[in-house]
C-alpha positions in Angstrom: 42.8 92.5 226.8 46.5 91.7 225.9 47.0 87.8 225.6 50.4 86.2 226.5 51.5 83.1 225.2 52.4 81.2 228.5 53.8 78.1 227.3 57.3 79.1 228.9 55.7 78.6 232.2 56.2 75.0 232.5 60.1 75.4 231.2 63.2 75.5 233.7 64.3 79.1 234.1 67.1 80.1 231.5 67.6 83.8 230.4 64.7 83.6 227.8 62.2 82.5 230.6 63.6 85.1 233.1 63.2 87.8 230.5 59.5 86.7 230.1 58.3 86.5 233.8 60.4 89.9 234.9 59.0 91.7 232.0 55.3 90.5 232.7 55.7 91.3 236.4 56.8 94.7 235.6 54.2 95.2 232.7 51.3 94.4 235.3 52.2 97.3 237.2 51.3 99.4 234.1 48.2 97.5 232.5 45.6 95.7 234.2 44.4 93.7 231.2 47.1 91.2 230.9 45.8 87.4 230.5 48.3 84.6 230.2 47.1 81.5 228.2 48.6 78.3 229.1 48.0 74.5 228.0 47.9 73.2 231.7 47.9 75.2 234.7 49.2 72.1 236.8 52.5 72.0 234.9 53.2 75.7 235.7 56.5 75.7 237.7 55.9 76.5 241.2 58.5 79.4 241.3 56.3 81.4 239.2 54.2 84.2 241.3 51.0 84.7 239.1 48.9 86.2 241.7 48.6 89.5 239.6 47.8 87.9 236.7 44.6 86.4 235.1 45.7 82.9 233.6 43.3 80.8 231.3 43.9 77.1 230.6 43.5 76.4 227.0 43.4 72.4 226.7 44.3 70.7 223.6 48.0 69.2 223.5 51.1 70.5 224.7 54.4 72.1 223.5 54.5 73.2 219.9 51.5 71.2 218.7 49.5 73.7 221.6 51.3 76.8 220.4 50.9 76.1 216.6 47.3 74.8 216.5 45.3 74.9 220.0 46.6 78.5 220.7 45.6 80.2 217.5 42.3 78.4 217.4 41.4 79.6 220.6 42.6 83.2 220.0 40.3 83.1 216.7 37.4 82.1 218.9 37.8 85.3 221.3 38.0 87.9 218.3 41.6 87.6 217.3 43.2 89.6 220.1 46.8 90.9 220.2 49.2 88.1 221.5 52.5 88.8 223.1 55.2 86.1 222.6 58.4 86.7 224.7 60.3 83.5 224.3 61.7 82.9 220.7 58.6 81.2 219.3 54.9 82.1 218.4 52.3 80.5 216.4 53.4 81.3 212.8 50.2 81.6 210.9 48.6 84.0 213.7 49.2 87.5 212.6 48.1 89.9 215.2 51.0 89.2 217.6 54.3 90.7 218.8 57.1 88.4 219.0 60.5 88.2 220.6 63.4 86.2 219.2 66.6 86.9 221.5 69.1 85.6 219.2 70.3 83.3 216.4 72.4 81.0 218.3 71.0 78.0 216.8 72.5 79.2 213.4 75.8 80.6 214.7 76.4 77.5 216.8 74.3 74.7 215.4 76.4 72.1 217.4 74.7 73.2 220.7 71.3 72.0 219.5 69.7 68.8 218.3 69.1 68.5 214.5 65.1 68.5 215.2 65.4 71.8 217.3 67.4 73.6 214.7 65.2 72.2 211.7 62.2 73.6 213.6 63.5 77.1 214.2 65.1 77.3 210.5 61.3 76.9 209.4 59.9 79.0 212.1 61.8 82.0 212.8 61.6 83.7 209.1 57.7 83.0 209.2 57.7 84.8 212.7 59.7 87.7 211.4 57.3 88.0 208.5 54.1 87.6 210.4 54.4 89.7 213.2 53.2 93.4 213.9 56.6 93.8 215.9 59.6 92.0 216.3 61.6 92.3 219.9 65.1 91.4 220.7 67.2 92.0 223.9 70.4 93.8 222.4 71.7 95.9 219.6 74.1 93.0 218.9 71.2 90.6 218.7 69.3 93.0 216.3 72.2 93.8 213.9 72.7 90.0 214.0 69.1 88.9 212.9 68.7 91.8 210.6 72.0 90.9 208.8 71.4 87.3 208.3 67.5 87.5 207.3 67.9 90.8 205.2 65.4 92.7 207.0 65.6 96.5 207.7 66.9 97.4 211.1 63.9 99.6 212.0 61.7 96.4 212.0 63.4 95.2 215.2 62.8 97.0 218.6 65.5 96.6 221.5 64.3 95.7 224.9 67.1 95.0 227.5 67.0 92.3 230.3 67.8 93.6 233.9 68.1 92.1 237.3 65.1 91.2 239.6 65.1 93.0 242.7 66.1 90.1 245.1 69.6 89.9 243.8 70.2 93.5 245.2 71.2 92.4 248.6 73.8 93.2 251.3 77.0 94.4 250.3 80.2 92.3 251.6 83.6 92.8 252.0 86.1 91.0 250.1 87.6 89.9 253.5 84.0 87.7 253.9 84.4 85.8 250.7 84.4 82.3 250.8 87.5 81.2 248.8 85.8 80.2 245.5 85.4 81.1 242.0 81.9 80.8 240.5 80.3 80.1 237.1 76.9 79.1 235.6 77.0 76.1 233.3 75.0 75.0 230.4 75.8 71.7 228.2 75.5 74.0 225.2 78.7 74.1 223.2 78.8 77.9 222.5 78.7 78.3 226.5 82.3 77.5 226.3 82.7 75.6 229.6 85.3 73.0 228.6 87.9 75.4 227.8 87.1 77.5 230.9 87.7 74.6 233.0 90.9 73.9 231.4 92.0 77.5 231.9 91.2 77.4 235.5 93.0 74.2 235.9 96.1 75.6 234.1 96.0 78.8 236.5 96.5 76.5 239.4 95.3 79.2 242.1 94.4 78.0 245.4 90.4 78.5 244.8 87.7 76.0 244.3 85.7 76.8 241.1 81.9 76.1 241.7 79.9 75.7 238.8 75.9 76.0 239.1 73.9 73.4 236.8 73.6 69.9 235.9 76.7 68.0 235.3 76.4 67.6 231.3 77.6 64.5 229.4 80.2 67.0 228.2 81.6 67.4 231.4 81.2 63.8 232.3 83.2 62.7 229.4 86.2 64.8 230.3 86.0 63.4 234.0 86.7 66.7 235.5 85.8 65.9 238.7 88.6 63.1 238.9 91.2 65.1 237.4 91.2 67.8 240.3 89.3 68.2 243.2 89.1 71.9 243.0 86.0 72.0 240.3 82.7 71.3 242.1 79.6 70.8 240.2 76.9 72.4 242.4 73.8 71.2 240.3 70.7 73.4 240.0 70.2 75.8 242.8 67.0 78.2 243.6 67.2 81.7 243.3 68.0 82.1 247.2 70.9 79.6 246.8 72.2 81.3 243.6 72.5 84.9 245.5 74.2 83.3 248.4 76.7 81.9 246.0 77.2 85.0 244.0 77.7 87.0 247.1 80.4 85.0 248.7 82.3 84.2 245.5 85.8 85.9 244.8 84.8 86.6 241.3 82.5 85.2 238.5 83.6 83.8 235.2 81.2 84.1 232.0 83.2 82.4 229.4 80.6 82.4 226.2 81.4 82.5 222.7 77.9 83.6 222.0 75.3 85.7 224.0 72.1 87.6 222.7 72.2 89.3 226.3 73.6 87.3 229.2 71.8 88.0 232.4 74.3 86.0 234.9 77.2 88.7 234.8 74.5 91.3 235.9 73.1 89.1 238.7 76.4 88.6 239.9 77.3 92.3 239.8 74.1 93.1 241.6 75.5 90.8 244.2 78.7 92.7 244.7 80.8 90.0 242.7 83.5 91.2 240.2 83.1 89.7 236.8 85.5 88.1 234.5 83.9 87.7 230.7 84.3 86.8 227.4 85.0 89.8 225.0 82.6 88.5 222.2 79.0 89.1 220.9 76.7 91.2 223.1 78.6 91.1 226.0 80.9 94.3 225.7 77.5 95.8 224.9 75.8 94.8 228.3 79.1 95.1 230.6 80.9 98.1 229.2 83.7 98.9 231.2 82.6 96.9 234.3 83.9 93.6 233.4 87.6 92.0 232.9 87.7 90.7 229.5 89.4 87.5 227.9 89.4 86.1 224.7 87.2 82.9 225.0 88.8 81.3 222.2 92.1 81.7 224.1 92.8 79.1 226.8 96.0 81.0 227.7 94.2 84.4 227.7 91.4 83.1 230.1 94.2 81.5 232.1 95.9 84.9 232.7 92.8 86.7 233.2 92.2 84.3 235.9 95.6 84.9 237.5 95.3 88.3 237.3 92.0 88.9 239.4 93.2 86.3 241.9 96.0 88.3 242.9 94.7 91.9 242.5 92.5 93.0 245.3 92.4 96.6 243.7 91.2 95.0 240.2 88.4 93.3 242.2 87.2 96.3 244.0 87.1 98.6 240.8 85.2 95.7 239.1 82.7 95.6 242.1 82.2 99.6 242.0 82.0 99.8 238.0 79.5 96.8 238.3 77.3 98.6 240.3 77.5 101.7 238.1 76.6 99.5 235.2 73.7 98.3 236.6 71.8 101.6 236.5 71.5 101.1 232.8 69.3 98.4 233.3 65.9 98.1 235.0 62.8 95.8 234.3 60.4 98.9 234.7 62.1 100.9 232.1 61.9 97.8 229.6 58.2 97.3 230.7 57.6 101.0 229.8 59.2 100.2 226.1 56.8 97.4 225.8 54.1 99.1 226.5 54.7 101.7 224.1 55.1 99.1 221.6 51.9 97.5 222.3 50.1 101.1 222.4 51.5 101.4 218.9 50.4 98.1 217.6 46.7 98.8 219.0 46.7 102.2 217.8 46.1 103.8 221.1 
């Protein structure tokens, strides 16, 4: 049996949780021995389809207490099997494990996180790196970043890319069917860079609304963006069906992040036929290649100019849509799952 740390199943979906669940779906097509361990079955988010998995409830606390104490205690009681951890953390003193560290944003942009979060990760991550059989990350950029910061050899980390789930590949729309808005997916974290992006969009002064998916954070509220201009529209949290619809009908998608270990939303936009404007930093050039129109996320003027350029250029939009579809062929959850399976087999010695 391969046991999985299922703590993430009660968390809201971000790229980290998306990586975990999609990889497990594809891994379940290869292996029939996956068992997911959770602290409380009733708290699993309803959107997760776990019909193909055996899920075992291991009672005894929640959160980090469950992960660091209850989970390893249970594993010891069943013979210390291999534990697969897909969402940055793992029981630090349990050694028969594979762990995933997506990035080190908490070190590069500490302002994005609470002091408590940073303190826990500063202690846990180096211990996880030392006590895991294998470490997984999601891009060559993150691999180099982690290795350089912690001074560990590059061959100690394996790269497994994210991909896009099948549901995002939907009908292709013509540009004439678009509905007159630009789209972005928000986060209150500072490194996501949404304040400057909103300022750049306002400065561009184009005849489009900007729809921002995600909760309206305190950062946005403090700037009072909705009062300043009527064309900034905070959509709130949406489900995947609503997200796909928003991607499909957007004129273009903006991804202004200062730091990403991977960055799934631009690929989701490309799968839905939406041209992508992207920051030129961190892992994004690796993930997007020549399929995005890049800007400097530290320059509001550069973001403004990029928004103006794509707004007025149908040929550029068509080119980005086509190159986006080509770019997507590089990423596939089945390929990623096969890579993970080879790593599991190597650890198991089979």
